[in-house]
C-alpha positions, 0 to 999 in steps of 0.5 A: 500500500503506497502512501497516498493509499494509506492516507486515504485508508486513515481518512476512512478509517476516522471518518467512520470513528466519528460518526459511530459517536453518536450512536455508543462510545466510540471504538477502539482501532489498531491499524498499520501501514507498511511500504511495499519493501517494508516485509512482514508484519511480527506477530509479537514482539522482541521482548514477547515471551509465552509459557503455557500448556496447548491442546490437541483435540484427537489422538489415537492408541496403535501397536501396530498388533491385533492384540496388543501385550503389555511388553509391546511398544505403543504408538499413540497419534495426536492430531489436532494440536494447538500449540500458539506456533511450531516455533513454541512447542517446548515438549510434550509430556506423557502423565500415566495414572491408574483409575480402577484398572485402567491405565489413563494417559494425559498428554501434556502439550508444554508451549514457550514463546519466545518472540520467534515468529513461525510461518507454519500454521498453529494447528499442527499435523499428525504427531506420532509419540512412541510410548514403553510402558514400564511393568510397575506401570501396568500393574493390574490394569487390563484397559489403557485409555487416552484423555485430553485436557478436557477430560475426554476420552479419545480411545482405549486398547486392551492390555492382555498379558501372555505368549502366542503360539502359531500353529498350520495343519489339515483337517480331512471334511468327508463327502458324509457332509454333503448329506442332509440326513447324516447332520449334525456331523462333525469330523473327529477331535478339536479342532474340528468341523461341525455342518448342522441344520439351522433351519427348514423352509417347506416349499411346495411346486406345481407340475402337469403330467404330459404323456410321452410316446416312443417313436422307435421301441428298442428293446420292448419289455415284457411289461413296462411301468409308468416313468415320471421324469422329474426335472431338477430345476424347479420355478416357484411362479411357473407350472411345470410341465412334466413328462410321463414315460414308460420304463422296462420294469424288470432289469435294465432292459432299454424300452427306448432311446432318449432322444427317440421321445415324443411328448403329445401336447393333446393329452395333458394331464391336471395340475398337480402338486409336489412337495420339497424342503429346503434345508438352510445348514451352517459350517463351523470351525470349532478348537477347544483353546485355554481358559481365555485365550484369543485368536490373533489370526485365523486363516484356511484355504478353498473350502470344499469336501471329500478333500483335506482343507489347511488350516493357519492359526495363532493363538495368544495364551494367556499368563498366569497373571493376566486379569482380562478375557476375550474376545471371545462368545466362550471363555475356552471356545473359538468357533468360526463361522465358515460360511460366513467367514466371521467369528462366531458372535453370540454367546448364547447361541454359541454356547448351545453349538458347543454342546451339540459339538460335544456331545454328538457321536457320529465323529468321522474316524 
């Protein structure tokens, strides 16, 4: 802003201030002008000094693992952090306190300004802090919590004590698992596979018989019987025409070649019903695990009956000093729903399912 523009700016400013006197006390104005080559106006004077605390609005806890052991290194990610300016951030302190079985971490943003200006924003990008916990700090604590300066809880993480045990194995799934009449059925031992019938849905299909005559008899039988050739796929919205053919009553003699049957559309019978049942089944992986253990990882290859299925899993086995349990529907049983590809969630249904698994006598040898 040049000298002329600056003078006109202040003239206009003083006129506004004078006009406001008629309505209220004159407001206080502070302004400054600078020549184009003066550089930026300093935010703070050289002798300004401020010591205090800043704040943050977001925080997350992460150990890089699904299950966090107390001996693991923990990372605290702070975001939306205010410290007046980047130059004013002196240090970040981590205060820890035990609150009824929970270890509470309260970060403090210590700031100190000595008049030095920074072109960076007041809100810092995310800041990651590494935290190494002593055994005395986490004594008796099963949960780690982080709170900000307002006492708001921003994130929690479960603290576990124990060791990891990894294993790979194969389970043979017999072809009987495709037979619903054999269910419930499970493989031998633990771990094992369990297949059960969840529910049944009755259905009714409608069909009309149509007479079918043989155009060329290959081998005439001594006696023949009517043979209803039902379709392999039914449509609930249509009434299917089902040919009624003849076949030899005795032996394996052929009455007619398959490609010589001719349907007679002038001879169609009345509508009839064919009842059917839709079987809803589920397939589970069941394993008895140590009390209060947790599954850290679980994987298996393509699943099909009549072959071996490979599994790989890693279990966290708790120490005697462990105070937490789970997460699992049952304390000493791990159940995985293979069809839905998820851990079995409901403890009441899991207890009933485990009882069925344990009492089932038809184990495949």
